[in-house]
N, C-alpha and C positions, 0 to 999 in steps of 0.2 A: 700267494695272498697277491705278489705284483703281477703275476700273470691272473686273477682274477681281475686287480683295476682295472689292466690294459683292457682287456674283454668288454667291463662296465664302461669303458670312456670312449670306445670304437662306435662309429655312428652308422646302420649302413645306409647305403647310398641310397635306397630307396624314398627312405627316408628325408634325407639330404633333399631331392630332387622333389617330393610332393610339399616339402616346402617351399621353393623356389616357385612352384608352380602354383600355390596357393599364393605366396606376395604376388606374383604377377597379376594372379585375379584379382586380387585386393587393388592394383595399382590400374588397371582397364578399368576397373569399378569408380576408382578416384574420377580418373579421366571424362567417363558418360557424366559423372553426376555433376563437376565442376564446366564441362559444356552446357548443361542443361540449367545447372543455375545460374550462369553466367548471361545464359537468353535470355530466359523469365527475369532478373533482376539488377543484371547490370548493364541493357541495355547496349552488348559487345557484341554483335555476332560477325561470322564470317566478312561479309560485304566490307561493314564499320569498323572491323578490328585494324585495319590499316591507317583509318581517319585519326582512331583514337586506340592510341597503343596501349597497355599497361602502365607504364610509366608516366603518363600523361600528368603535368603538373597545373594546377587554374589556379585561380588566385583563391580558395578555399583550402588549397593544399595538394600533395602526391595522392595518388589513386582514389581521388571523387568521382562517386558515382554515374555519369554522364557530365563530362566538361560544360554542357551549354544547362544544366539546370542547377537551379540554388539547392543548397540541400536541406534546408526546410521543407521546399516544395518537393523532392524525392520522400522524404519521410514522410508527410501528413497527407501525402496521396496515394503514394502506390500504395502504402501500408496502414491507410484512414481505416479498412475491414478488418476486426480482428482475425477472421477464419483466413484472410490472405496471411496479415499477420504471422500465426500459428503455422501453415504451411512453411513460409520461411523459416520459422526458427527450426524447425523438423530437419527441412532439406540442411540446412548447413550445420546443425551439429551431427548429420549424416556425415557430411562432406569432414568438419572436426575430428569426428571417432577415426574416419581414414586416416588423416592428414597425424595424427597423435601414432597413429602403429607405423606409418610407412615411413616418417620423417627419422634421419635425417636421411634418406635416399639420394641419391645424385638425378635420377628421372624426375625428384619433384623442385630442380632448378627449375625448368621453364615455367612452373607452374606459381611458382609464389609469388608475382604480383596480382596476380587474378584473384588467388586465395587471399593475399593480403586485403582488396579491394571488398572483396566481398565479409571480410571479418567485422571491419572499421564499418560498411554498411550494417550487419546483423547488432554490434555493441553501440551505434546510434542509434537504429528501431529501439531498440529495447530500452535506452533511455529516454528516450521522446515518451514512451508510453507509461512510465512508472516515474511512481511519486519523486523517486529522490534517483540522483548519477546511477549507474549502473558502471560505467567504465569498464574495465578490462575484470572482474573479480571474476564474472560468470564464464571466462574463457578457462579451456583448458592451459595445463602447463606450457606447451611445445608452441599451442598458438597464441597462447598469452607473450610469453617471449618475442613472436613475430611480430607485432605492433604494440610492446607497450610503451616505445619510444614514442612512438607516430603517434598514438591514442591523444594522445593529451593535445597536441597541438595541430591535431588533424582538422579542416572546416568541416568535418559530421557534426562537430557540437560537441557531442556526449553532454551537453546538460539538459536537465530536467528546468525548462525555464519556469518561473510560476510569478502567477501577475496577481495586484491583486482584485478582490470581484467587486467590485463598484461600479455605482454607474457612469463616472467620469473614464474609470480606462475602458468599460465595454465601448463606448462612443470614441473613444482614443483611441481603441483598434482596428474599431469600423472604417475608419479615414485611413488608416494604415495600411503597404504593401503587404503582402504575401498569403499565402492561404488560408481561407476560411476556416478549414479543419482544423488549424495549426492555433488559430485564434479560439476556436471554441475547445478545445482539450485540453487549454494551458489555463482559462477563465473556470473551467471545470475542476481543474485540479488546485487551483490558487484557493478556490472554494472549499475544497477538501482539506486543506493544509490549514484554513483559518478552523475551522469547527476540530479539528485534533489539537490546535492552540491555547484555543480561549475556551476553556471549559466552563467559565460561569455562562457564555452566550450557547454553547452546544446545544443545550435543549433547542433553544428557537431555530438554529441554525440546520439540524438536522433535515429535517423536512424540508428545508429548501436546497439542501442539496441531493436528496432524493430526487427532485425533481429538477435539477440540472441536470443529473443522470440521465436523467430520462430522457432530456433533450437530446443529450449525446446520445446517449444509444439511440434513438429514432434516426439521429442522423447517419449516423456508422452502417445503418440498414436501410438505407439512402429512401427515407420516408417522410424526413425535412429535408428543405434546403439549406443552403450554409445562410442565407441572408435571413430565412426564417429564423432559425435557430438563434442567430445573433440578438434579435426581436425579443427571441423569449425570454434570453438572459437578460436581456437590459431590463427587461420588465420584472424578474425575479431580485435583480441586483439592484431595482427600487425597492420592492417589498424588504428586503435586507437593511437597509439604510432606517427606513422606518420602523422595524421593529428594534433599530441598536438605540433610537435616538429614544422608543418610547419606553424601552429599558430600563434605558439612564435618568428618565423622568418617573420612573415609578418604585415604591416601597418592596414590590414581591420579591420572592425568591426568585433567580432563577428558574426554577421549575416551573413553581407557583406560574410566574409572568408567561413560560411556555405553555400552558393551558390556559391561560388567558386571552393568549393570545392566537393560538389556535381557533378559540371559541367567540372570538370578537367580534366574529359576522352573523353569528346565529341567530337567527328571529326570533326563535323559539323561547329566548332567554330575556329578549326584552334588551335596552338602552343599555342598564345598568347590570343586569341578571349577570351576563360574565364575569363580570368583575366582582359582585357582593358573592356569587357561587364562590370563585376558587379565595376570594377573601378567607371568607368562613372556614374552609376547607383546610387553607394554612393556617388557620389560627389554632383548627384545632390539631391539627398536628403538631405544630410548635407545641401544643399545651402536655400534648400526650409524652412529648420528645423529654419536654420538660419534667414532667411526673415519673418518665424513665429513669432519668439523671438522678434523682432525688432517693428512687426507692432505695431500702437496705440493699438488697440483691444485687444492686447495680452496682452499688460504690463498694460492696465485698466483691465483686468481680474484678473491679475497674483495681483495688487494692492489690488484688490474687498476681493480676499480672502486671503491675508495678513494682519490681526489686526494692525501689529505696521507701519501698511502706516498712515503718518500724508494725513489727508482730502483733503490738499490743493492742494499734488501731484500728487493727481488721475486725471487722462484725461478721461472726458467724453467724449463719442461720441458726441455730441450735441458741443463742445469746438472743434470740425475738422469741419474747414470751407470745405465742398465741394461740386459745384456748381452741380447743379441739370445734368442730363443726357441729352444732348442736347440742353441746355438753356447755351446760355453767364452766364457769372458770374453779379450779383449784381452791378450796379454803384454806389448803397448806401453805405455811411459809415456803420459801424457797428452798430450804434445808430438807426438806422432805417430812412426812408425818410424822419418822421416830420425833423428830426436832422442838415440834410444837403439838404435840399429838391432847386431846384435850381428856382431863378426868373423868373417866365413868363413874366416878365414885362420889 
């Protein structure tokens, strides 16, 4: 038995050498991919590597991608195009997979700083274009440990900035320094958040959100300039404020007001037509809902769903005496024919 165990634990020398060769190929692949990512995303080529070493520390913190650029400028100008973000994410994930396999190889020591910078940049871009902060939860285990402490205090931000979508904020941002791409994206994100948070106004805000997202998409495709996009968002913010004010003064339900607001400029309905049509439909629906609430069948279903309702108070469908359609009501008493059968004598 011991002889068989020793045989099972013996490794063939060709298997060991093959595994080592595979690891060597993976290390070469990692170096090549890291060099390409450094050139494409960190702007640290062979000529500038001496000027911007991997451990450069700036006012934005260590590992900042491009010491002469503000983090917001890097994130919102280089990666504003969704396709470029997709390419960067795929490139980084390939590197991350190789890092997880090769770590903790001693050969990785020379590449830790550059890989850390790429990791922080990846996290910053993911967070900037998400509705909520990503931080490091999206990273693999070894990669997360590498940057977890530094990520929270890094100058790359890692916070999704959300601003209020109103005229005052739009005009304040127009006078503020910074990339216009960041302003447009943050305004649209603010409107998205408002639609999620304000359920009463959501039916009115959804069409505005769709138009704002169309402006953002057009800007990402470079068919709309930044200043033009801000002007369009300023007009949408004005429409939103007018809608909110009108909704507060209206006695219509939120859904009815959303319908009225969409039809308010319909010339075919006349000046008072949209409100009359929507109000009539709203009153009709309210009456139908009220009638449904009062129906015996609905009360029975609601009582059955409520465990606290006494069984004696639950009306069952068979308790409601309804004559069959097309037939006269039975002349017999509730007990049946036997209890009150007329005499033939």
